[in-house]
All heavy atoms as TSV, in Angstrom:
chain	resi	resn	atom	element	x	y	z
A	1	MET	N	N	0.831	-1.175	0.013
A	1	MET	CA	C	-0.001	0.007	0.005
A	1	MET	C	C	0.860	1.248	-0.024
A	1	MET	O	O	1.933	1.224	0.591
A	1	MET	CB	C	-0.922	-0.011	1.219
A	1	MET	CG	C	-1.821	1.292	1.248
A	1	MET	SD	S	-2.925	1.278	2.598
A	1	MET	CE	C	-2.138	2.382	3.702
A	2	THR	N	N	0.384	2.269	-0.635
A	2	THR	CA	C	1.131	3.549	-0.634
A	2	THR	C	C	0.884	4.235	0.705
A	2	THR	O	O	0.040	3.855	1.519
A	2	THR	CB	C	0.560	4.457	-1.784
A	2	THR	OG1	O	-0.789	4.675	-1.575
A	2	THR	CG2	C	0.828	3.830	-3.120
A	3	GLU	N	N	1.639	5.262	0.939
A	3	GLU	CA	C	1.489	6.048	2.162
A	3	GLU	C	C	0.188	6.755	2.230
A	3	GLU	O	O	-0.338	7.180	1.155
A	3	GLU	CB	C	2.627	7.092	2.169
A	3	GLU	CG	C	2.646	7.990	3.364
A	3	GLU	CD	C	3.793	8.968	3.302
A	3	GLU	OE1	O	4.909	8.533	3.142
A	3	GLU	OE2	O	3.522	10.201	3.401
A	4	ILE	N	N	-0.458	6.852	3.359
A	4	ILE	CA	C	-1.675	7.551	3.527
A	4	ILE	C	C	-1.442	9.039	3.439
A	4	ILE	O	O	-0.693	9.595	4.230
A	4	ILE	CB	C	-2.386	7.243	4.840
A	4	ILE	CG1	C	-2.761	5.737	4.896
A	4	ILE	CG2	C	-3.656	8.073	5.054
A	4	ILE	CD1	C	-3.206	5.269	6.205
A	5	SER	N	N	-2.008	9.702	2.435
A	5	SER	CA	C	-1.744	11.119	2.238
A	5	SER	C	C	-2.999	12.012	2.311
A	5	SER	O	O	-2.878	13.221	2.348
A	5	SER	CB	C	-1.019	11.357	0.916
A	5	SER	OG	O	-1.722	10.802	-0.129
A	6	ILE	N	N	-4.164	11.324	2.404
A	6	ILE	CA	C	-5.389	12.087	2.498
A	6	ILE	C	C	-6.270	11.478	3.617
A	6	ILE	O	O	-6.411	10.254	3.712
A	6	ILE	CB	C	-6.200	12.003	1.164
A	6	ILE	CG1	C	-5.442	12.649	0.045
A	6	ILE	CG2	C	-7.574	12.648	1.312
A	6	ILE	CD1	C	-6.064	12.526	-1.313
A	7	GLY	N	N	-6.793	12.346	4.473
A	7	GLY	CA	C	-7.757	11.928	5.501
A	7	GLY	C	C	-9.108	12.550	5.242
A	7	GLY	O	O	-9.145	13.765	4.935
A	8	ILE	N	N	-10.138	11.805	5.250
A	8	ILE	CA	C	-11.494	12.298	4.969
A	8	ILE	C	C	-12.422	11.914	6.112
A	8	ILE	O	O	-12.426	10.736	6.514
A	8	ILE	CB	C	-12.054	11.751	3.623
A	8	ILE	CG1	C	-11.110	12.164	2.508
A	8	ILE	CG2	C	-13.476	12.221	3.382
A	8	ILE	CD1	C	-11.377	11.492	1.214
A	9	ILE	N	N	-13.131	12.913	6.619
A	9	ILE	CA	C	-14.142	12.618	7.609
A	9	ILE	C	C	-15.528	12.820	6.969
A	9	ILE	O	O	-15.845	13.957	6.544
A	9	ILE	CB	C	-13.997	13.552	8.839
A	9	ILE	CG1	C	-12.661	13.270	9.501
A	9	ILE	CG2	C	-15.148	13.284	9.852
A	9	ILE	CD1	C	-12.413	14.245	10.678
A	10	GLY	N	N	-16.295	11.726	6.826
A	10	GLY	CA	C	-17.602	11.821	6.179
A	10	GLY	C	C	-18.625	12.376	7.163
A	10	GLY	O	O	-18.579	12.077	8.352
A	11	GLY	N	N	-19.558	13.122	6.669
A	11	GLY	CA	C	-20.606	13.709	7.479
A	11	GLY	C	C	-21.885	12.859	7.387
A	11	GLY	O	O	-21.851	11.712	7.055
A	12	SER	N	N	-22.997	13.475	7.791
A	12	SER	CA	C	-24.285	12.760	7.758
A	12	SER	C	C	-24.564	12.137	6.426
A	12	SER	O	O	-24.506	12.809	5.403
A	12	SER	CB	C	-25.418	13.747	8.128
A	12	SER	OG	O	-25.267	14.208	9.433
A	13	GLY	N	N	-24.847	10.852	6.426
A	13	GLY	CA	C	-25.196	10.161	5.193
A	13	GLY	C	C	-23.969	9.661	4.416
A	13	GLY	O	O	-24.142	8.933	3.399
A	14	VAL	N	N	-22.784	10.028	4.851
A	14	VAL	CA	C	-21.591	9.541	4.102
A	14	VAL	C	C	-20.828	8.565	5.001
A	14	VAL	O	O	-20.102	8.950	5.910
A	14	VAL	CB	C	-20.660	10.724	3.755
A	14	VAL	CG1	C	-19.433	10.236	2.975
A	14	VAL	CG2	C	-21.384	11.755	2.908
A	15	TYR	N	N	-21.128	7.289	4.802
A	15	TYR	CA	C	-20.545	6.223	5.588
A	15	TYR	C	C	-19.544	5.353	4.843
A	15	TYR	O	O	-18.907	4.513	5.392
A	15	TYR	CB	C	-21.640	5.333	6.193
A	15	TYR	CG	C	-22.695	6.131	6.918
A	15	TYR	CD1	C	-23.998	6.174	6.429
A	15	TYR	CD2	C	-22.382	6.880	8.014
A	15	TYR	CE1	C	-24.952	6.934	7.027
A	15	TYR	CE2	C	-23.356	7.634	8.662
A	15	TYR	CZ	C	-24.627	7.666	8.163
A	15	TYR	OH	O	-25.562	8.435	8.788
A	16	GLN	N	N	-19.460	5.603	3.520
A	16	GLN	CA	C	-18.508	4.919	2.711
A	16	GLN	C	C	-18.199	5.810	1.514
A	16	GLN	O	O	-18.915	6.756	1.240
A	16	GLN	CB	C	-18.975	3.585	2.260
A	16	GLN	CG	C	-20.318	3.668	1.474
A	16	GLN	CD	C	-20.875	2.270	1.198
A	16	GLN	OE1	O	-20.274	1.298	1.541
A	16	GLN	NE2	N	-22.040	2.229	0.531
A	17	MET	N	N	-17.103	5.520	0.809
A	17	MET	CA	C	-16.742	6.350	-0.325
A	17	MET	C	C	-16.736	5.544	-1.577
A	17	MET	O	O	-16.094	4.474	-1.639
A	17	MET	CB	C	-15.318	6.918	-0.114
A	17	MET	CG	C	-15.236	7.965	0.978
A	17	MET	SD	S	-13.624	8.719	1.032
A	17	MET	CE	C	-13.502	9.356	-0.648
A	18	GLU	N	N	-17.372	6.059	-2.584
A	18	GLU	CA	C	-17.351	5.415	-3.912
A	18	GLU	C	C	-15.938	5.513	-4.488
A	18	GLU	O	O	-15.241	6.560	-4.355
A	18	GLU	CB	C	-18.325	6.118	-4.857
A	18	GLU	CG	C	-18.460	5.438	-6.191
A	18	GLU	CD	C	-19.534	6.086	-7.071
A	18	GLU	OE1	O	-20.526	6.550	-6.512
A	18	GLU	OE2	O	-19.337	6.096	-8.240
A	19	GLY	N	N	-15.469	4.395	-5.015
A	19	GLY	CA	C	-14.089	4.367	-5.622
A	19	GLY	C	C	-13.009	3.996	-4.652
A	19	GLY	O	O	-11.865	3.861	-5.044
A	20	LEU	N	N	-13.352	3.893	-3.363
A	20	LEU	CA	C	-12.339	3.537	-2.376
A	20	LEU	C	C	-12.146	2.013	-2.310
A	20	LEU	O	O	-13.067	1.263	-2.114
A	20	LEU	CB	C	-12.747	4.006	-0.982
A	20	LEU	CG	C	-11.810	3.657	0.172
A	20	LEU	CD1	C	-10.470	4.387	0.004
A	20	LEU	CD2	C	-12.457	4.056	1.509
A	21	THR	N	N	-10.911	1.588	-2.593
A	21	THR	CA	C	-10.564	0.181	-2.471
A	21	THR	C	C	-10.122	-0.029	-1.016
A	21	THR	O	O	-9.108	0.485	-0.629
A	21	THR	CB	C	-9.420	-0.213	-3.417
A	21	THR	OG1	O	-9.873	0.041	-4.728
A	21	THR	CG2	C	-9.065	-1.653	-3.281
A	22	VAL	N	N	-10.930	-0.718	-0.248
A	22	VAL	CA	C	-10.648	-0.891	1.167
A	22	VAL	C	C	-9.587	-1.978	1.359
A	22	VAL	O	O	-9.681	-3.072	0.841
A	22	VAL	CB	C	-11.952	-1.307	1.934
A	22	VAL	CG1	C	-11.613	-1.591	3.435
A	22	VAL	CG2	C	-13.023	-0.198	1.793
A	23	LEU	N	N	-8.549	-1.620	2.137
A	23	LEU	CA	C	-7.474	-2.544	2.432
A	23	LEU	C	C	-7.529	-3.044	3.863
A	23	LEU	O	O	-7.125	-4.171	4.132
A	23	LEU	CB	C	-6.132	-1.850	2.170
A	23	LEU	CG	C	-5.893	-1.325	0.740
A	23	LEU	CD1	C	-4.630	-0.516	0.664
A	23	LEU	CD2	C	-5.930	-2.479	-0.245
A	24	GLU	N	N	-8.004	-2.210	4.767
A	24	GLU	CA	C	-8.122	-2.637	6.165
A	24	GLU	C	C	-8.956	-1.642	6.914
A	24	GLU	O	O	-9.191	-0.511	6.460
A	24	GLU	CB	C	-6.742	-2.747	6.829
A	24	GLU	CG	C	-6.050	-1.441	7.025
A	24	GLU	CD	C	-4.742	-1.567	7.805
A	24	GLU	OE1	O	-4.766	-1.880	8.988
A	24	GLU	OE2	O	-3.691	-1.299	7.178
A	25	GLU	N	N	-9.378	-2.029	8.132
A	25	GLU	CA	C	-9.982	-1.116	9.085
A	25	GLU	C	C	-9.045	-1.076	10.263
A	25	GLU	O	O	-8.453	-2.078	10.664
A	25	GLU	CB	C	-11.380	-1.604	9.527
A	25	GLU	CG	C	-12.377	-1.472	8.482
A	25	GLU	CD	C	-13.822	-1.641	9.007
A	25	GLU	OE1	O	-14.010	-1.672	10.208
A	25	GLU	OE2	O	-14.698	-1.826	8.171
A	26	ARG	N	N	-8.905	0.107	10.788
A	26	ARG	CA	C	-7.920	0.332	11.884
A	26	ARG	C	C	-8.620	1.001	13.060
A	26	ARG	O	O	-9.052	2.170	12.937
A	26	ARG	CB	C	-6.734	1.123	11.380
A	26	ARG	CG	C	-5.549	1.047	12.261
A	26	ARG	CD	C	-4.358	1.805	11.660
A	26	ARG	NE	N	-3.938	1.212	10.387
A	26	ARG	CZ	C	-3.035	1.779	9.584
A	26	ARG	NH1	N	-2.490	2.927	9.865
A	26	ARG	NH2	N	-2.693	1.150	8.467
A	27	THR	N	N	-8.638	0.366	14.208
A	27	THR	CA	C	-9.122	0.987	15.402
A	27	THR	C	C	-7.982	1.620	16.142
A	27	THR	O	O	-6.927	0.974	16.314
A	27	THR	CB	C	-9.791	-0.076	16.333
A	27	THR	OG1	O	-10.872	-0.672	15.578
A	27	THR	CG2	C	-10.375	0.559	17.577
A	28	VAL	N	N	-8.131	2.883	16.530
A	28	VAL	CA	C	-7.077	3.595	17.182
A	28	VAL	C	C	-7.552	4.170	18.498
A	28	VAL	O	O	-8.784	4.436	18.695
A	28	VAL	CB	C	-6.472	4.752	16.346
A	28	VAL	CG1	C	-5.902	4.222	15.033
A	28	VAL	CG2	C	-7.549	5.772	16.029
A	29	GLU	N	N	-6.640	4.358	19.407
A	29	GLU	CA	C	-6.907	5.003	20.654
A	29	GLU	C	C	-6.097	6.292	20.650
A	29	GLU	O	O	-4.883	6.303	20.296
A	29	GLU	CB	C	-6.514	4.132	21.846
A	29	GLU	CG	C	-6.791	4.713	23.205
A	29	GLU	CD	C	-8.236	4.766	23.547
A	29	GLU	OE1	O	-9.024	3.909	23.016
A	29	GLU	OE2	O	-8.648	5.666	24.300
A	30	THR	N	N	-6.722	7.416	20.984
A	30	THR	CA	C	-5.991	8.682	21.005
A	30	THR	C	C	-5.903	9.231	22.469
A	30	THR	O	O	-6.579	8.672	23.350
A	30	THR	CB	C	-6.737	9.755	20.140
A	30	THR	OG1	O	-7.859	10.219	20.861
A	30	THR	CG2	C	-7.147	9.181	18.781
A	31	PRO	N	N	-5.172	10.271	22.692
A	31	PRO	CA	C	-5.187	10.871	24.044
A	31	PRO	C	C	-6.572	11.348	24.455
A	31	PRO	O	O	-6.784	11.597	25.638
A	31	PRO	CB	C	-4.196	12.028	23.929
A	31	PRO	CG	C	-3.347	11.687	22.758
A	31	PRO	CD	C	-4.201	10.911	21.799
A	32	PHE	N	N	-7.485	11.504	23.475
A	32	PHE	CA	C	-8.826	11.967	23.738
A	32	PHE	C	C	-9.868	10.862	23.782
A	32	PHE	O	O	-11.077	11.124	23.817
A	32	PHE	CB	C	-9.193	13.046	22.704
A	32	PHE	CG	C	-8.180	14.117	22.602
A	32	PHE	CD1	C	-7.301	14.181	21.547
A	32	PHE	CD2	C	-8.100	15.086	23.582
A	32	PHE	CE1	C	-6.334	15.169	21.447
A	32	PHE	CE2	C	-7.142	16.087	23.523
A	32	PHE	CZ	C	-6.271	16.130	22.412
A	33	GLY	N	N	-9.404	9.641	23.689
A	33	GLY	CA	C	-10.344	8.486	23.627
A	33	GLY	C	C	-10.413	7.921	22.253
A	33	GLY	O	O	-9.570	8.179	21.386
A	34	THR	N	N	-11.508	7.162	22.009
A	34	THR	CA	C	-11.644	6.527	20.701
A	34	THR	C	C	-12.465	7.420	19.722
A	34	THR	O	O	-13.394	8.090	20.171
A	34	THR	CB	C	-12.328	5.162	20.790
A	34	THR	OG1	O	-13.557	5.316	21.438
A	34	THR	CG2	C	-11.455	4.172	21.522
A	35	PRO	N	N	-12.140	7.422	18.449
A	35	PRO	CA	C	-12.936	8.117	17.440
A	35	PRO	C	C	-14.293	7.475	17.284
A	35	PRO	O	O	-14.582	6.443	17.874
A	35	PRO	CB	C	-12.115	8.013	16.176
A	35	PRO	CG	C	-10.731	7.694	16.639
A	35	PRO	CD	C	-10.882	6.902	17.867
A	36	SER	N	N	-15.148	8.067	16.498
A	36	SER	CA	C	-16.518	7.665	16.219
A	36	SER	C	C	-16.637	6.229	15.636
A	36	SER	O	O	-17.694	5.586	15.830
A	36	SER	CB	C	-17.203	8.620	15.286
A	36	SER	OG	O	-17.222	9.928	15.796
A	37	ASP	N	N	-15.645	5.794	14.949
A	37	ASP	CA	C	-15.689	4.539	14.212
A	37	ASP	C	C	-14.228	4.129	13.891
A	37	ASP	O	O	-13.367	4.981	13.912
A	37	ASP	CB	C	-16.478	4.694	12.911
A	37	ASP	CG	C	-17.330	3.500	12.581
A	37	ASP	OD1	O	-17.934	2.900	13.436
A	37	ASP	OD2	O	-17.378	3.186	11.370
A	38	PRO	N	N	-13.983	2.902	13.532
A	38	PRO	CA	C	-12.673	2.554	13.026
A	38	PRO	C	C	-12.387	3.298	11.728
A	38	PRO	O	O	-13.286	3.584	10.970
A	38	PRO	CB	C	-12.784	1.060	12.745
A	38	PRO	CG	C	-13.842	0.561	13.618
A	38	PRO	CD	C	-14.858	1.672	13.681
A	39	TYR	N	N	-11.126	3.634	11.533
A	39	TYR	CA	C	-10.720	4.230	10.279
A	39	TYR	C	C	-10.670	3.165	9.174
A	39	TYR	O	O	-10.222	2.083	9.401
A	39	TYR	CB	C	-9.327	4.876	10.410
A	39	TYR	CG	C	-9.342	6.163	11.193
A	39	TYR	CD1	C	-9.214	6.142	12.565
A	39	TYR	CD2	C	-9.534	7.355	10.525
A	39	TYR	CE1	C	-9.254	7.320	13.309
A	39	TYR	CE2	C	-9.588	8.535	11.290
A	39	TYR	CZ	C	-9.422	8.492	12.646
A	39	TYR	OH	O	-9.480	9.668	13.385
A	40	VAL	N	N	-11.208	3.527	8.020
A	40	VAL	CA	C	-11.145	2.666	6.873
A	40	VAL	C	C	-9.948	3.105	6.037
A	40	VAL	O	O	-9.890	4.276	5.626
A	40	VAL	CB	C	-12.442	2.723	6.033
A	40	VAL	CG1	C	-12.334	1.900	4.809
A	40	VAL	CG2	C	-13.657	2.290	6.863
A	41	ILE	N	N	-8.994	2.245	5.870
A	41	ILE	CA	C	-7.775	2.538	5.148
A	41	ILE	C	C	-7.829	1.913	3.780
A	41	ILE	O	O	-8.160	0.757	3.646
A	41	ILE	CB	C	-6.576	2.019	5.903
A	41	ILE	CG1	C	-6.547	2.381	7.383
A	41	ILE	CG2	C	-5.241	2.415	5.190
A	41	ILE	CD1	C	-6.483	3.908	7.617
A	42	GLY	N	N	-7.565	2.708	2.739
A	42	GLY	CA	C	-7.597	2.178	1.431
A	42	GLY	C	C	-6.909	3.068	0.417
A	42	GLY	O	O	-6.103	3.924	0.786
A	43	GLU	N	N	-7.297	2.903	-0.833
A	43	GLU	CA	C	-6.724	3.684	-1.941
A	43	GLU	C	C	-7.807	4.137	-2.908
A	43	GLU	O	O	-8.735	3.421	-3.125
A	43	GLU	CB	C	-5.705	2.871	-2.686
A	43	GLU	CG	C	-4.483	2.457	-1.930
A	43	GLU	CD	C	-3.492	1.630	-2.767
A	43	GLU	OE1	O	-3.949	1.027	-3.767
A	43	GLU	OE2	O	-2.344	1.644	-2.400
A	44	ILE	N	N	-7.567	5.310	-3.436
A	44	ILE	CA	C	-8.408	5.828	-4.557
A	44	ILE	C	C	-7.387	6.176	-5.644
A	44	ILE	O	O	-6.540	7.089	-5.408
A	44	ILE	CB	C	-9.287	7.035	-4.193
A	44	ILE	CG1	C	-10.305	6.656	-3.097
A	44	ILE	CG2	C	-9.970	7.609	-5.398
A	44	ILE	CD1	C	-11.124	7.783	-2.579
A	45	ASP	N	N	-7.462	5.509	-6.751
A	45	ASP	CA	C	-6.502	5.749	-7.853
A	45	ASP	C	C	-5.071	5.736	-7.409
A	45	ASP	O	O	-4.266	6.610	-7.809
A	45	ASP	CB	C	-6.882	7.059	-8.563
A	45	ASP	CG	C	-8.184	7.012	-9.316
A	45	ASP	OD1	O	-8.596	5.935	-9.743
A	45	ASP	OD2	O	-8.835	8.080	-9.438
A	46	GLY	N	N	-4.716	4.828	-6.539
A	46	GLY	CA	C	-3.368	4.676	-6.086
A	46	GLY	C	C	-2.927	5.650	-4.961
A	46	GLY	O	O	-1.784	5.605	-4.534
A	47	VAL	N	N	-3.820	6.483	-4.496
A	47	VAL	CA	C	-3.509	7.443	-3.447
A	47	VAL	C	C	-4.019	6.894	-2.113
A	47	VAL	O	O	-5.210	6.464	-2.023
A	47	VAL	CB	C	-4.175	8.819	-3.743
A	47	VAL	CG1	C	-3.897	9.749	-2.569
A	47	VAL	CG2	C	-3.671	9.367	-5.061
A	48	GLY	N	N	-3.216	6.841	-1.102
A	48	GLY	CA	C	-3.579	6.306	0.191
A	48	GLY	C	C	-4.576	7.233	0.907
A	48	GLY	O	O	-4.366	8.450	0.981
A	49	VAL	N	N	-5.642	6.659	1.397
A	49	VAL	CA	C	-6.733	7.415	2.041
A	49	VAL	C	C	-7.104	6.763	3.355
A	49	VAL	O	O	-7.227	5.548	3.444
A	49	VAL	CB	C	-7.999	7.462	1.112
A	49	VAL	CG1	C	-9.145	8.133	1.810
A	49	VAL	CG2	C	-7.701	8.124	-0.190
A	50	ALA	N	N	-7.378	7.618	4.333
A	50	ALA	CA	C	-7.975	7.163	5.611
A	50	ALA	C	C	-9.328	7.848	5.703
A	50	ALA	O	O	-9.430	9.082	5.616
A	50	ALA	CB	C	-7.080	7.586	6.797
A	51	PHE	N	N	-10.365	7.037	5.867
A	51	PHE	CA	C	-11.761	7.532	5.912
A	51	PHE	C	C	-12.372	7.260	7.244
A	51	PHE	O	O	-12.217	6.148	7.789
A	51	PHE	CB	C	-12.602	6.959	4.804
A	51	PHE	CG	C	-14.008	7.338	4.806
A	51	PHE	CD1	C	-14.406	8.565	4.368
A	51	PHE	CD2	C	-14.977	6.538	5.377
A	51	PHE	CE1	C	-15.766	8.972	4.382
A	51	PHE	CE2	C	-16.304	6.872	5.438
A	51	PHE	CZ	C	-16.683	8.107	4.897
A	52	LEU	N	N	-13.044	8.298	7.829
A	52	LEU	CA	C	-13.742	8.076	9.096
A	52	LEU	C	C	-15.188	8.526	8.940
A	52	LEU	O	O	-15.462	9.643	8.458
A	52	LEU	CB	C	-13.111	8.933	10.164
A	52	LEU	CG	C	-13.772	8.880	11.573
A	52	LEU	CD1	C	-13.652	7.506	12.169
A	52	LEU	CD2	C	-13.178	9.921	12.486
A	53	ALA	N	N	-16.115	7.670	9.349
A	53	ALA	CA	C	-17.531	8.077	9.384
A	53	ALA	C	C	-17.768	8.926	10.633
A	53	ALA	O	O	-17.709	8.415	11.746
A	53	ALA	CB	C	-18.431	6.861	9.377
A	54	ARG	N	N	-17.969	10.207	10.446
A	54	ARG	CA	C	-17.992	11.170	11.594
A	54	ARG	C	C	-19.013	10.790	12.666
A	54	ARG	O	O	-18.770	10.850	13.844
A	54	ARG	CB	C	-18.365	12.566	11.099
A	54	ARG	CG	C	-18.459	13.628	12.132
A	54	ARG	CD	C	-18.700	14.976	11.567
A	54	ARG	NE	N	-18.789	15.968	12.591
A	54	ARG	CZ	C	-19.872	16.696	12.834
A	54	ARG	NH1	N	-20.960	16.504	12.121
A	54	ARG	NH2	N	-19.874	17.560	13.818
A	55	HIS	N	N	-20.202	10.332	12.242
A	55	HIS	CA	C	-21.247	9.979	13.203
A	55	HIS	C	C	-21.301	8.478	13.497
A	55	HIS	O	O	-22.195	7.994	14.130
A	55	HIS	CB	C	-22.619	10.431	12.676
A	55	HIS	CG	C	-22.759	11.903	12.542
A	55	HIS	ND1	N	-23.020	12.709	13.629
A	55	HIS	CD2	C	-22.603	12.766	11.515
A	55	HIS	CE1	C	-23.081	13.977	13.249
A	55	HIS	NE2	N	-22.822	14.041	11.936
A	56	GLY	N	N	-20.257	7.757	13.010
A	56	GLY	CA	C	-20.258	6.340	13.141
A	56	GLY	C	C	-21.169	5.728	12.072
A	56	GLY	O	O	-22.104	6.358	11.612
A	57	ARG	N	N	-20.832	4.514	11.623
A	57	ARG	CA	C	-21.692	3.874	10.637
A	57	ARG	C	C	-23.088	3.668	11.208
A	57	ARG	O	O	-23.228	3.288	12.356
A	57	ARG	CB	C	-21.082	2.537	10.240
A	57	ARG	CG	C	-19.937	2.712	9.224
A	57	ARG	CD	C	-19.292	1.409	8.937
A	57	ARG	NE	N	-18.178	1.285	9.869
A	57	ARG	CZ	C	-17.180	0.451	9.724
A	57	ARG	NH1	N	-17.154	-0.368	8.742
A	57	ARG	NH2	N	-16.230	0.435	10.617
A	58	GLY	N	N	-24.082	3.968	10.419
A	58	GLY	CA	C	-25.455	3.908	10.863
A	58	GLY	C	C	-25.862	5.128	11.652
A	58	GLY	O	O	-26.947	5.141	12.261
A	59	HIS	N	N	-25.089	6.116	11.645
A	59	HIS	CA	C	-25.332	7.445	12.333
A	59	HIS	C	C	-25.682	7.170	13.817
A	59	HIS	O	O	-26.735	7.521	14.314
A	59	HIS	CB	C	-26.502	8.153	11.638
A	59	HIS	CG	C	-26.434	9.630	11.854
A	59	HIS	ND1	N	-26.805	10.258	13.036
A	59	HIS	CD2	C	-26.050	10.630	11.027
A	59	HIS	CE1	C	-26.634	11.553	12.886
A	59	HIS	NE2	N	-26.164	11.808	11.701
A	60	ARG	N	N	-24.698	6.569	14.547
A	60	ARG	CA	C	-24.936	6.193	15.905
A	60	ARG	C	C	-24.778	7.373	16.915
A	60	ARG	O	O	-25.295	7.326	17.993
A	60	ARG	CB	C	-23.887	5.141	16.328
A	60	ARG	CG	C	-24.069	3.830	15.633
A	60	ARG	CD	C	-23.156	2.728	16.207
A	60	ARG	NE	N	-21.813	3.204	16.398
A	60	ARG	CZ	C	-20.782	2.970	15.537
A	60	ARG	NH1	N	-20.990	2.384	14.414
A	60	ARG	NH2	N	-19.592	3.391	15.845
A	61	TYR	N	N	-24.106	8.470	16.472
A	61	TYR	CA	C	-23.847	9.590	17.388
A	61	TYR	C	C	-24.451	10.848	16.859
A	61	TYR	O	O	-24.317	11.174	15.673
A	61	TYR	CB	C	-22.354	9.788	17.547
A	61	TYR	CG	C	-21.634	8.562	18.069
A	61	TYR	CD1	C	-20.847	7.822	17.253
A	61	TYR	CD2	C	-21.797	8.165	19.400
A	61	TYR	CE1	C	-20.164	6.683	17.731
A	61	TYR	CE2	C	-21.133	7.020	19.854
A	61	TYR	CZ	C	-20.363	6.288	19.013
A	61	TYR	OH	O	-19.696	5.189	19.506
A	62	THR	N	N	-25.086	11.613	17.756
A	62	THR	CA	C	-25.573	12.902	17.389
A	62	THR	C	C	-24.407	13.893	17.435
A	62	THR	O	O	-23.391	13.607	18.010
A	62	THR	CB	C	-26.653	13.396	18.351
A	62	THR	OG1	O	-26.078	13.587	19.657
A	62	THR	CG2	C	-27.840	12.427	18.437
A	63	PRO	N	N	-24.506	15.069	16.832
A	63	PRO	CA	C	-23.387	16.035	16.868
A	63	PRO	C	C	-22.892	16.352	18.280
A	63	PRO	O	O	-21.690	16.466	18.460
A	63	PRO	CB	C	-23.968	17.264	16.189
A	63	PRO	CG	C	-24.972	16.711	15.254
A	63	PRO	CD	C	-25.585	15.578	15.988
A	64	SER	N	N	-23.753	16.430	19.253
A	64	SER	CA	C	-23.317	16.753	20.603
A	64	SER	C	C	-22.635	15.568	21.295
A	64	SER	O	O	-21.952	15.757	22.315
A	64	SER	CB	C	-24.470	17.231	21.451
A	64	SER	OG	O	-25.454	16.246	21.583
A	65	GLU	N	N	-22.792	14.365	20.741
A	65	GLU	CA	C	-22.157	13.123	21.324
A	65	GLU	C	C	-20.790	12.855	20.735
A	65	GLU	O	O	-20.093	12.000	21.237
A	65	GLU	CB	C	-23.054	11.952	21.090
A	65	GLU	CG	C	-24.369	12.013	21.839
A	65	GLU	CD	C	-25.271	10.866	21.494
A	65	GLU	OE1	O	-25.361	10.446	20.285
A	65	GLU	OE2	O	-25.888	10.290	22.399
A	66	LEU	N	N	-20.405	13.538	19.631
A	66	LEU	CA	C	-19.202	13.181	18.964
A	66	LEU	C	C	-17.933	13.521	19.840
A	66	LEU	O	O	-17.911	14.551	20.482
A	66	LEU	CB	C	-19.067	14.018	17.694
A	66	LEU	CG	C	-20.040	13.655	16.574
A	66	LEU	CD1	C	-19.861	14.594	15.417
A	66	LEU	CD2	C	-19.852	12.219	16.148
A	67	ASN	N	N	-17.015	12.683	19.761
A	67	ASN	CA	C	-15.703	12.938	20.347
A	67	ASN	C	C	-14.835	13.569	19.262
A	67	ASN	O	O	-13.946	12.945	18.692
A	67	ASN	CB	C	-15.081	11.639	20.872
A	67	ASN	CG	C	-13.838	11.888	21.698
A	67	ASN	OD1	O	-13.271	12.985	21.716
A	67	ASN	ND2	N	-13.382	10.866	22.369
A	68	TYR	N	N	-15.107	14.828	18.945
A	68	TYR	CA	C	-14.468	15.480	17.816
A	68	TYR	C	C	-12.961	15.610	17.943
A	68	TYR	O	O	-12.237	15.511	16.977
A	68	TYR	CB	C	-15.101	16.901	17.549
A	68	TYR	CG	C	-14.803	17.870	18.675
A	68	TYR	CD1	C	-13.710	18.678	18.662
A	68	TYR	CD2	C	-15.690	17.954	19.752
A	68	TYR	CE1	C	-13.446	19.541	19.677
A	68	TYR	CE2	C	-15.459	18.851	20.761
A	68	TYR	CZ	C	-14.334	19.667	20.748
A	68	TYR	OH	O	-14.063	20.540	21.740
A	69	ARG	N	N	-12.464	15.735	19.187
A	69	ARG	CA	C	-11.002	15.811	19.351
A	69	ARG	C	C	-10.307	14.502	18.969
A	69	ARG	O	O	-9.289	14.515	18.357
A	69	ARG	CB	C	-10.659	16.168	20.835
A	69	ARG	CG	C	-11.162	17.596	21.123
A	69	ARG	CD	C	-10.726	18.022	22.512
A	69	ARG	NE	N	-11.324	17.104	23.488
A	69	ARG	CZ	C	-11.044	17.117	24.763
A	69	ARG	NH1	N	-10.121	17.949	25.247
A	69	ARG	NH2	N	-11.587	16.259	25.577
A	70	ALA	N	N	-10.976	13.373	19.361
A	70	ALA	CA	C	-10.363	12.068	18.948
A	70	ALA	C	C	-10.477	11.893	17.418
A	70	ALA	O	O	-9.598	11.341	16.838
A	70	ALA	CB	C	-11.140	10.929	19.672
A	71	ASN	N	N	-11.606	12.321	16.810
A	71	ASN	CA	C	-11.748	12.214	15.383
A	71	ASN	C	C	-10.657	12.949	14.631
A	71	ASN	O	O	-10.133	12.448	13.645
A	71	ASN	CB	C	-13.132	12.714	14.941
A	71	ASN	CG	C	-14.256	11.775	15.280
A	71	ASN	OD1	O	-14.065	10.681	15.758
A	71	ASN	ND2	N	-15.465	12.257	15.063
A	72	ILE	N	N	-10.349	14.143	15.056
A	72	ILE	CA	C	-9.338	14.972	14.399
A	72	ILE	C	C	-7.928	14.481	14.704
A	72	ILE	O	O	-7.050	14.514	13.830
A	72	ILE	CB	C	-9.467	16.458	14.802
A	72	ILE	CG1	C	-10.831	16.975	14.341
A	72	ILE	CG2	C	-8.335	17.250	14.251
A	72	ILE	CD1	C	-11.032	16.966	12.858
A	73	PHE	N	N	-7.684	13.978	15.905
A	73	PHE	CA	C	-6.336	13.584	16.249
A	73	PHE	C	C	-5.804	12.521	15.307
A	73	PHE	O	O	-4.731	12.556	14.821
A	73	PHE	CB	C	-6.263	13.036	17.654
A	73	PHE	CG	C	-4.904	12.679	18.151
A	73	PHE	CD1	C	-4.101	13.672	18.683
A	73	PHE	CD2	C	-4.414	11.400	18.050
A	73	PHE	CE1	C	-2.814	13.366	19.096
A	73	PHE	CE2	C	-3.119	11.107	18.463
A	73	PHE	CZ	C	-2.319	12.117	19.023
């Protein structure tokens, strides 16, 4: 896999990306806790991408419930 050079946080209704070849899912722990969902690591046209569903897959979290610091970290 190429180096991850793009990070994308999907908003409401964006839980996956068209054209993204998924290589793995990665659960991370940050100093702020866990993000909303595991990061989906893959490629789009040979470019490494990390994608995060901001509200969690299935829209599990409301905006006030988001751990935005962990998502950005």
